N, C-alpha and C positions, 0 to 999 in steps of 0.2 A: 658612542660611535659603534657602528655595526662591524662585526668581524667579516672577513672575506668568506664567501659561500663555502669554499673548500674546507674551511676550518670548522664549520658549524656541525657537519655530520661527516665523520670519517667512514671508511669502508663503503663508499658509494652512497647512492641515494636510497630512499625508502621504496624501492620498486621491486625488490627481489621476489616478493610474494604476490605481485599483481596477477600472476597466472593462477593464483589460488581459486579464482572464479571458474577455472577450467575443470576443477575436480568434480567428477561425476558421482554424486552421492546416490543417484538413482540405481546404481549397480548394487546397492545394499538396500535392505528393507528393515522395517520395524525399529525396535529399540536400538539395535546395533548401529543403524545408520545415524540416528539422532545423537548417540553418544560419540561416535567417531567425528561427526560434523562439529560438535561442540569442542571436542578435544583438539582437533586440528585448528579450528578458528582461534582458540585461546593460545595455542602454541605459536601460530603465525604472529599474533599480536605481541606475544612476549619476545619473539625474535626481533621484532622492530624496536621494542623497548630496550634491547641490549645494544643497539648501535650507538655510536658516539654522538654527543651533542655538545655544542658550545652554550654555556649558560647565558651568553649575551646574543643569542641568535636573533635574526630579524624575522618578522612574520612572513615576508615574501619568500625567503629562502626555505623556511620550514614548510610552507604550503607547496612549494615546488618539489619537495622531496618526500612528502608523505604518500602513502598508497592512494591510487585513484579513487578507490571506494570510500576512503576517508575524506578525500577532497570533495567528492560528490555529497557525502553526508553533511559536511560543513556548509555547502551551498544550500542544501535543503533546510538545515537548522536555522540558517540566517535568511531564509525566504528569497534566495536567489534562484531564478529559473533561467538556465542557459541552454541554448539549443546545440545540437551537434553531438558527435560521439565524444566520450570522455577523453580518450587518448589524444585526439586532434585538438580539443579545446582546453587542454590542461592549463596552459599558461594564461589563457583568457579567464578561466574560472578562478585561478589563483589571484590574478590581478583584480578581478571583481570583488573577491573576498577582502583583499587588502584595502580597497577603496571603501568597502562597507564598514569594516571593523576599525578603520582609522578615522571614520566620521563620528563625531561626538554623539550626534543624535541616534545614529544606527547602533553604536556601541551601547548607548544607554538602553535602547530597546532590547538588545541582546542580553544584557545583564539583568534587566527587569524580568525577562522570561525564565531566568534560572530558578530552580527550586531553592528554597531558603538555605538548605544545607550546602548546596553548590556555591551559592553566594558567599557563605561563610568561609568555605575553602579558598575562594578567590581572594577574599580580604586577607586571609592568613598569608597567602603567597605574596601579595603585593606588599604587605607589611614587612615581609622578610626580604625585601629587595628584589622580588620578582622570581626567585627560585629557591628551592630547598631540597634537602634529601627526601627521596620518595618514601623511605621507610618512616621518617618522622611524620610525613603528611598522611600516609595511609593509617598510621597508628591512631591519628586523630579523626580521620574522615572515612576510614574504611578502605578495603582492597578493591581491585577492579576484576576480581574473579568472575568469569562468566560474561564479560563484556564482548568477547568474540572478535570477529574480524569484519564481517559484512555490515558495517554501520549504516550504509545507505539503505539496507533492507531491514535490519534489526538493530535499532539504535542501542548503544550501551546503556545499562541501567544503573551503574554505580554513580556515586556522587562525583568522583573525578572524571568519570566517563562523560558526564554532562558537559564538563568544561572542555574536554578533548573533542567531543563531537562538534562543538561550536568554534573550534580553532582558537580557543583562548589558552590552551595548555598543551605542552608537548613534553614527551618523556624520552630520556636516553641515558647514556653513561658518560661520566666525566671523572677526571682525576683531580679537578680543581677544587680547592677548599674555599671557605668563605673569605679568607684573607687574601685570596688571589694566587696562592701558591699551589704547586702541583704535588699531590701526594704520591705514595708508593702504589696505591691500589685504586681501581676505579669503583665508582658506586653510582647507583641510579639516582637521577634527579628529576624533579618536575619543574618545568621552566615556562614562565609567561614571556612571550616575545618582548624584547626590549622596547620596541617602538610602541607597545601598548601600555606599558607600566604607568606612565604619568597620566595618560588618559583614563585608565582604569581607576587610579587613585582619586582623580577628580570625580568621576562618575559615581564611584562607591560612596564618596563623601556626601554627595547630593542625595543619596537614597537613605531612607530611614532603616536602621538596623532591624531586621526581621527576626522572629523567633528562630533559633537555629536547631530546633529539634530534629532528630534523625527521622527521615522518612523511610520506613521499613517496607519490604515487599508486601507484608501483610496489610499495611495501611493502604498502599497503592492498589492492592487487590480489592480491598473493601470499597475503595472509590470506584473502581471499574465495575464491580458487581452492582453497586448502587446506581451507576449510570445505565447499566443494562436493565435493571428493574424499572427505572423510569421510562425507558424506551418501551418495554412490554406493557407497562401500565397504560400507556397512551394508545395501544393497538386496538383497532376496532374489530379485528377478526383474528382467528387463530393462525399461527405461522407453523410451517413444517419444521423449522428449526426452533425448538421450544426454549423457554426460559432456562430450564434445567440443563439443556445442551450447552447453552452459552456459558452458564455459570461453571459447569464442569470444565469447559475448554479454557476459561480464564484461570482456573486453579491449575490446570495442566500446564498452561503457559508459564506460570510462576515456577512450577517445579522444573520446567525446561530451561529456565534462565531468561525468559522473555519478559519484557515490560508489559504488565497487564493493561495499563492505560493505553499504550500504543496498540496493543492487540485489540482492545475493545474498539478503538477508533476505526480500525480496518474491518472488524466484524460488523460495525454499524453500517458501513458502506455496503457490505455483502447483504445484510438484512434488508436494507432499503431497496436494493436490486431485486431481491426475492419478492418483495411486496409488489413490484411492478410486473412480476411474472407468475403471480399466483394462479392464473388461468392455465399455466403449463406446469408449474412446479408445486404440485399439491402434496407431495411427500418428498422426503429427503432423497429417495431413490430416483426421483424424476430429474435431478440435475444432470446436465450433459456438458460435454466439453465445449460445445458452441455457446452454451450459457456463460461459462467462465470467460470465453473469448469476448462475448458481447459486454460482459461486466467491465473488463479492463480496457475496452476500446470505446465503443459507442456510448455506453452508459455513463462512464465517468466524465467523458467529454461533454455530454448533453446535460449532466446534472450539476456539475461543479464549475464555477466561474474560472478558478485557477486551473490552468492546464497541467495535467499530471505528467511527471517525467517517466521515462522508460523504467527507471529503477523502482519508482513507486508502483507502477503497474505490475512489474515482476514480483514485488513484495506482496501485493494483493493475491497474485496467483499462488505464491508459496503458502500464504495463509489458508486459502481454500483447500489446498492439498493436505496441509497438516490437520485442518479441521476434519476433513473426511477420513483421514487415517484414524483420528481419535474417535469419531463416530462409529467406525467399524470396530474398534477395540471394545466399545461399549455395547455392541450388538444393535446399533440403531440403523445401520444400513447393511445391504447385502455385500458380500465379498466382490461380486461382479461390479457393483457400483464403485466401490473403493478402487478397484483395479483400473476401471475405465477413467475415473477422475485423475488418478495418479499418472496414467499414461498421457492423457490429454494435457495436463498441467506441464508435464515434462516437455511435451511438444511445443506448447505455447512459449516457454522460456528457453527453448533449445538454442535459439540464435542469439549471439551476443549483441547484434546491432538493432534488432527489431523483434517484435512479437510475431510468431508464426500463427496467424489467426486461423481459427477453425470456423468454417461456414456451415450454416444449416443445410441439411439435405433438401432437395426440392419438395415443396408441399404437395400433398396428395389431395387435400380438400377438407379433411375432418379436423385439422389442427385448430385448437382454440386460439382466438386472437383477442378476445375481450370477454370479461366476465363482470356482470353487474350484480352486486349482492345487496339485497334490502337489509339494512342494519337492524330493522325491527323484527321482520319475519324470518330473516335468514334465507329467503327465496333467492335462487340463483338464475340469472339469465345469461346464457353463454352463446357467443357468436363464433363461428368458425371461419376458416379461410374461404370456404364456399360462400358464406355470407359476404365476405369482403369482395370477392369476384363479382357477385351479383350487384353489389352496391356500386361498384365502378362501372359496370355495364349500364345500370340505371342512369348514372350521372353523365356518361359520355355518349352512349349510343341512343338512349331514349330521352335525353334532355330532361330527366327527372319526372318522366310521365309513367306512373305506376300502371295505369290501365293499358297503355300500349305495350309495356313490357310483359304484362300478364298474358296478353293475347299472343305475343310472339313465342311464349313458352310452349305453346301447342305444336310448334314446328321445329323444335330443337331436341337433341338427345337428352334423356332424363327430364323431359319437360314437366311432368307432374311434380317431381321432387323439387325442381328449380322453382316452380310456381309456388309451392308451399313455403319455401324459404323467402320468396319475394313478399308474400303476405306478412311474414314475421318482420321483415325489414320495413315494410310500410307502416307498421305499428310502433316502430322504434322512435324514441325522442329525436327531434332534428339535431340537437346539440351533439348527440352520440354519433349520428351519421356524419356530421361535419368533422368531428374529431377523427374518426376512422379514415375518412377520405384524405384528410390533411397529412397522413403519414406515408403516402405513396407518391411515386413519380410517374412521368408520362408513359414510360414503357409498361408499367403495371396495368394501365388502362387498355393498351393495345393487346396485351396477353389475355386479359380477362374477356375481352370481346371475342377473340378467337376461340377461347375455351367455351364460351356460352353457345356459340353457333355450331361448334364442331365436336366437342368432347362430352362424354357421359360424366355425370356427377358421382364422384367417389367420396365415401365418408370414412376412409381409412386415415390413419394418423402417422405421419413420418417424424413428428417431434415429440 
């Protein structure tokens, strides 16, 4: 039987620190900012763990009282993608999680995704009747130091944190002992919601017992570095973010209390984006705020089938900012680059409800849009925005007639230079021309035609 909601958590619900997201760490810089952020995040988490809990709490009540950032993290961990702002959709998200975790098939999938050590902790809790003293559990499975607060952006890395992030475990204080009596003093307990205990017992019984060896941060780091090495081994050309940069940042992530595997998964997205912009980002100092904006908006939407949540996009922005802070510490980028990226990242995530996207400046003409590299000879063929404009004019105004277009160049501004670029385009492979044209819309054709007849050709670069 479930207790009444008011009995399950005394002293109000788990909302007192939801304004934690408003704290502006950008007012601080360097190591002090990182240390203060980690200190406050752990303090806020520990304050939540000091609140009263009923050892027979229901999953629904627990989910309706935890911080919103933890609720969102549980949705992410259980593969639930829900629209709308977290505050307005709180009860809908909690209800969806209850439906998910009380489904035997979904619960089995959730448990199967747990690391072996976390599965072992869950078995221990279920075997103990669904709750036990936190001190006894951490003595066996390790503390939660460094798990922080913003689980939707930086998931907890401890064994018990894995269970908490998936909404399988909740922590608070109680005075109730195992025999049901009330003691004189309160103590912290770890509780599996009562309505999940029988289901978990059945699900765990169906699963073969896995090796329960402790997964150390060093082992996770080695796995992340191995994945990074595999990525670079498959590269066909050099990247501005080198293998050594990534390995250093992964080690830095571990020292900062971050999960190296989660860090690598986001770094891989960033690297994949850089690959598509090598014609613009040839060095680490070439990255701009509009690149980061495109990364977390158009790129992830076009590249990944699953739609990214706002919190996942913000987390990726934070990763880029921390990466460039670290690159500056190592002397790999200029201070001006670090400052610009830091400022633009803060602008991107400055709004609570949406990303404040940064748009590119208007093109001048010399901006590279396509680079073809011969993997054998290393020869580069680069096309610029001027090539794009001329290609659109050829398709729309001259109906793909190169001869007629070459003749018209004699009557327009910068005709000789435009004619030279037209010759380059006529020698281009048809498939490349089709690819470039496919990326534009109707208004681009109209603007290109006006430019061809009215404007001089500039080879300056605004990007």
